[in-house]
C-alpha positions in Angstrom: 0.0 0.0 0.0 1.4 3.4 -1.0 2.4 5.3 2.1 1.8 9.1 2.2 4.1 11.0 4.6 2.3 13.8 6.4 3.5 16.8 8.5 1.2 18.4 11.1 1.6 22.1 11.7 0.4 22.1 15.3 -0.6 19.8 18.1 -3.4 21.7 19.8 -6.9 20.5 20.0 -7.3 20.2 16.2 -4.2 18.2 15.8 -4.9 15.9 18.7 -8.6 15.3 18.0 -9.3 15.8 14.3 -6.1 14.8 12.5 -3.5 12.8 14.3 -5.7 9.9 15.4 -6.9 9.4 11.8 -3.5 9.7 10.3 -2.2 7.1 12.7 -5.1 4.6 12.1 -5.3 4.9 8.3 -2.8 2.4 6.8 -2.1 4.7 3.8 -0.7 7.6 5.9 2.3 8.1 8.1 2.5 11.0 10.4 6.2 11.6 10.1 6.4 15.1 11.6 4.6 17.5 13.9 5.3 21.1 15.0 5.4 21.7 18.7 7.1 25.0 19.5 8.0 24.2 23.1 6.4 20.9 24.3 6.7 17.3 23.2 3.2 16.1 23.9 3.0 14.1 20.7 5.8 11.7 21.8 3.4 9.7 24.0 1.1 8.6 21.2 3.1 9.3 18.1 6.8 8.5 19.0 7.6 7.9 15.3 6.9 11.6 14.4 9.8 14.0 14.3 9.1 17.1 16.4 10.0 20.4 14.8 10.0 23.7 16.5 8.6 25.7 13.6 6.6 25.2 10.5 9.5 26.7 8.5 11.8 24.0 9.8 9.3 21.2 9.1 8.8 22.3 5.5 12.5 21.6 4.8 11.8 17.9 5.4 11.9 16.5 1.9 10.2 13.2 2.9 6.9 15.1 3.7 4.4 15.0 0.8 1.4 16.4 2.5 1.1 19.2 5.1 -1.9 19.8 7.4 -2.2 23.5 8.2 -4.2 23.3 11.5 -3.0 26.6 13.1 -5.2 29.6 13.9 -7.0 31.0 10.9 -4.9 34.2 10.9 -1.9 32.1 9.9 -3.5 29.9 7.3 -2.6 32.1 4.4 1.1 32.4 5.4 1.7 28.7 6.2 -0.3 27.3 3.3 1.6 29.6 0.9 4.9 28.5 2.4 3.9 24.8 2.1 2.9 25.2 -1.5 6.2 27.0 -2.3 8.0 24.1 -0.6 6.3 21.7 -3.0 3.9 20.2 -0.5 0.3 19.2 -1.0 -1.9 20.9 1.6 -4.9 20.3 3.8 -5.9 23.5 5.5 -8.4 23.7 8.4 -11.6 25.6 8.0 -12.2 28.5 7.8 -10.0 28.4 4.7 -8.6 31.9 5.2 -9.4 35.3 6.7 -10.3 36.9 3.4 -11.6 35.9 0.0 -8.5 37.4 -1.8 -6.2 35.2 0.3 -8.2 32.1 -0.6 -8.1 33.0 -4.3 -4.4 33.6 -4.2 -3.7 30.2 -2.6 -5.9 28.3 -5.1 -4.1 30.0 -7.9 -0.7 29.2 -6.5 -1.6 25.5 -5.9 -2.7 25.3 -9.6 0.5 26.9 -10.8 2.5 24.5 -8.7 0.5 21.4 -9.8 -0.3 20.6 -6.1 -3.6 19.9 -4.4 -5.3 22.1 -1.8 -8.2 20.7 0.2 -10.1 22.4 3.0 -11.0 20.2 6.0 -14.8 20.5 6.0 -15.2 17.6 8.4 -18.9 18.3 9.1 -19.7 16.8 5.7 -19.0 13.5 7.5 -21.3 14.1 10.5 -24.2 11.7 10.9 -26.9 14.4 11.0 -25.6 16.1 7.8 -25.5 12.7 6.0 -29.1 12.0 7.1 -30.3 15.3 5.7 -28.5 14.7 2.5 -30.3 11.3 2.2 -33.7 13.0 2.9 -33.1 15.5 0.2 -32.2 12.8 -2.3 -35.3 10.8 -1.4 -37.5 13.8 -2.4 -40.3 12.9 0.0 -40.6 16.6 0.9 -41.4 17.6 -2.6 -40.2 21.1 -3.7 -38.2 22.6 -0.8 -39.4 26.0 0.3 -38.0 27.0 3.6 -34.8 25.7 5.3 -33.1 26.5 8.6 -29.7 25.2 9.6 -28.4 26.0 13.1 -25.2 25.4 15.1 -25.9 26.6 18.6 -23.9 26.4 21.8 -24.1 27.7 25.4 -20.8 29.4 26.0 -21.5 32.7 27.7 -18.0 33.1 29.2 -14.8 34.1 27.5 -12.7 31.2 26.3 -9.4 33.1 26.4 -8.7 32.2 22.8 -7.7 35.6 21.2 -7.6 34.3 17.7 -11.3 33.4 18.0 -12.7 36.1 20.3 -10.6 39.3 19.8 -12.7 41.6 17.6 -9.5 43.4 16.5 -8.3 40.2 14.7 -9.7 39.6 11.3 -11.2 36.1 11.0 -12.2 35.8 14.6 -15.7 35.2 15.7 -18.5 32.7 15.0 -19.1 33.7 11.4 -15.7 32.4 10.3 -15.8 29.5 12.8 -19.2 27.8 12.8 -20.4 29.9 9.9 -17.9 28.2 7.6 -19.7 24.8 8.4 -23.2 26.1 7.9 -22.4 28.0 4.7 -20.6 24.9 3.3 -23.6 22.7 4.1 -26.0 25.2 2.4 -23.9 25.4 -0.7 -23.5 21.6 -0.8 -27.2 21.1 -0.5 -28.5 23.9 -2.7 -25.6 25.5 -4.6 -24.6 29.1 -4.7 -27.4 31.6 -3.7 -28.5 34.7 -5.7 -28.3 37.1 -2.8 -28.3 37.3 1.0 -29.1 39.4 4.1 -27.2 39.0 7.3 -27.3 40.1 11.0 -24.0 39.6 12.8 -23.0 40.9 16.2 -21.6 39.9 19.7 -24.1 39.0 22.4 -21.3 39.0 24.9 -20.5 42.6 24.1 -18.4 44.8 21.8 -15.1 43.6 23.5 -15.7 40.2 21.9 -15.8 39.1 18.3 -19.2 38.2 16.8 -20.8 35.2 18.6 -24.2 35.4 16.9 -25.2 35.5 13.2 -28.3 35.0 11.1 -27.9 34.8 7.3 -30.8 34.6 5.0 -29.9 33.1 1.6 -32.2 33.8 -1.4 -32.4 31.2 -4.2 -34.0 31.6 -7.6 -36.6 28.8 -7.1 -38.5 30.5 -4.3 -36.3 28.8 -1.7 -35.2 30.5 1.4 -32.3 29.1 3.5 -31.6 30.6 7.0 -28.3 29.9 8.7 -28.1 30.7 12.4 -25.8 30.4 15.4 -25.9 31.6 19.0 -23.8 31.0 22.1 -26.7 31.7 24.3 -28.7 28.5 23.6 -29.1 26.5 26.7 -31.9 24.3 25.3 -31.1 22.6 22.0 -33.0 23.4 18.8 -33.4 21.1 15.9 -30.3 21.7 13.8 -32.0 21.2 10.5 -35.6 22.2 9.7 -36.7 21.5 6.2 -40.2 22.4 4.8 -41.3 21.4 1.4 -44.7 21.4 -0.5 -45.2 17.7 0.5 -43.8 17.6 4.0 -41.3 18.6 6.7 -38.2 17.0 8.2 -36.6 17.9 11.5 -33.1 16.6 12.4 -31.2 17.0 15.7 -27.5 17.6 15.8 -26.4 14.2 17.2 -23.0 13.5 15.8 -20.7 12.9 18.7 -17.4 12.1 17.0 -15.7 15.1 18.5 -16.7 14.3 22.1 -15.8 10.6 21.7 -12.4 11.5 20.3 -11.8 13.9 23.2 -12.7 11.0 25.6 -10.0 8.9 23.9 -11.9 6.9 21.3 -9.8 5.2 18.6 -11.2 5.7 15.1 -10.4 2.3 13.7 -9.9 2.1 10.0 -12.7 0.4 8.0 -15.0 0.1 11.1 -17.8 2.1 12.8 -16.1 3.3 15.9 -18.7 5.7 17.3 -21.4 4.7 19.8 -24.8 3.8 18.4 -27.8 6.1 18.8 -30.0 5.3 21.8 -33.1 6.8 20.3 -34.5 8.4 17.1 -33.0 11.8 16.2 -35.3 13.0 13.4 -39.0 13.4 12.4 -40.2 13.0 8.9 -43.8 14.1 8.3 -44.9 14.0 4.6 -47.7 13.2 2.2 -47.2 9.8 0.5 -48.1 8.9 -3.1 -51.6 8.2 -1.9 -51.9 11.7 -0.4 -51.9 10.2 3.0 -49.9 11.7 5.9 -47.0 9.6 7.2 -45.2 10.7 10.3 -42.0 8.7 10.9 -39.3 8.9 13.6 -35.9 8.5 11.8 -32.5 7.5 13.0 -29.3 8.6 11.3 -26.5 6.3 10.5 -23.0 6.8 11.9 -20.7 9.4 10.5 -17.0 9.0 10.2 -14.3 11.6 9.7 -12.0 8.9 8.5 -13.8 9.0 5.2 -12.4 12.5 4.6 -8.9 11.1 4.8 -9.9 8.0 2.8 -11.0 10.3 0.0 -7.8 12.3 0.2 -5.9 9.0 -0.1 -8.0 7.8 -3.0 -7.3 11.1 -4.8 -3.6 10.7 -4.3 -3.4 7.1 -5.3 -6.3 6.6 -7.8 -7.1 10.1 -9.0 -10.6 10.0 -7.6 -12.4 13.3 -6.6 -10.6 15.5 -4.2 -12.8 16.3 -1.1 -13.6 20.0 -0.6 -11.0 21.4 -3.0 -9.9 25.0 -2.4 -11.5 26.3 -5.6 -14.9 25.0 -4.4 -14.6 26.6 -0.9 -13.9 30.0 -2.5 -17.7 30.3 -3.0 -18.1 30.0 0.8 -15.5 32.8 1.4 -17.6 35.0 -1.0 -20.6 34.4 1.1 -18.7 35.1 4.4 -17.5 38.5 3.0 -20.9 39.3 1.6 -22.5 38.5 5.0 -20.1 40.9 6.7 -20.9 43.6 4.2 -24.7 43.0 4.6 -24.5 43.3 8.4 -22.4 46.4 8.2 -24.6 48.2 5.7 -27.9 46.7 6.7 -29.0 45.7 3.2 -29.4 42.8 0.9 -26.2 41.9 -1.1 -26.4 40.4 -4.6 -24.1 37.5 -5.2 -24.7 36.8 -8.9 
């Protein structure tokens, strides 16, 4: 089996939870290097990985073919550009970059270098997202009319993470963080919208970056898609609410991969490694072919972030489709920038 040698740019939460465990368990990857500026925490679980003290130093390692840029978003542009100039293929964490122009520059550079650039949109591999995707494909709801996709939390206190909460830093705040997931899901489900209107601000106060947003996406076929996030949501809402002219579907956000990984779960290759659902997590209410109402409790099937890395491997070895390529995620960056403009100016922004 062809072995792809990978370098990890950081060993914080993202490295420990979302990348290193999958690189270790996937037989096609070898985590040969990791950047830890002062510590050596990776040695315990990944003793085979060489520890470098800077990204610049790691990029000189000629054995590394693929670099994972999982540092704060404010550094994504710099490190991804450095990695591409060093001849490395790149996976960059979401959000892709701070600005649209940075994203466009990186995609252009990757094309010029003949290298691939993929954005780690792991929520495409959540169980709840996959269930919604299945419901859409089944077309039991008829023509979709009104959609709401939410990602709420109850985090009313400061986290201390300046790159996420300091309003003076571009790219901080919920819009870039959770918004990059919701916008990606909307564009995956429905494509690029015609226009949008957005309300974005900080519920915790002006000394914090935005922690609330509501974005209304307008589509040409009389479809409206609302994306929403708040950190003052103690009681959970349905994460997905879909209404069509033949029925409705409500889906809870039940994917627990992140929590299980934090608790020490091992994502075994080729196996379902998450705990099974204990009860139904969705409601499907629709008119069947006989115009009779059916109301069904639904249960989503397990998601698996390993499938992202499997798709990366299949692209490298077999030339299959690259998951979430940079040029695709540019459209999400356009929506983020348009949403910021809409909130600032208080008006609808045309996208096409």
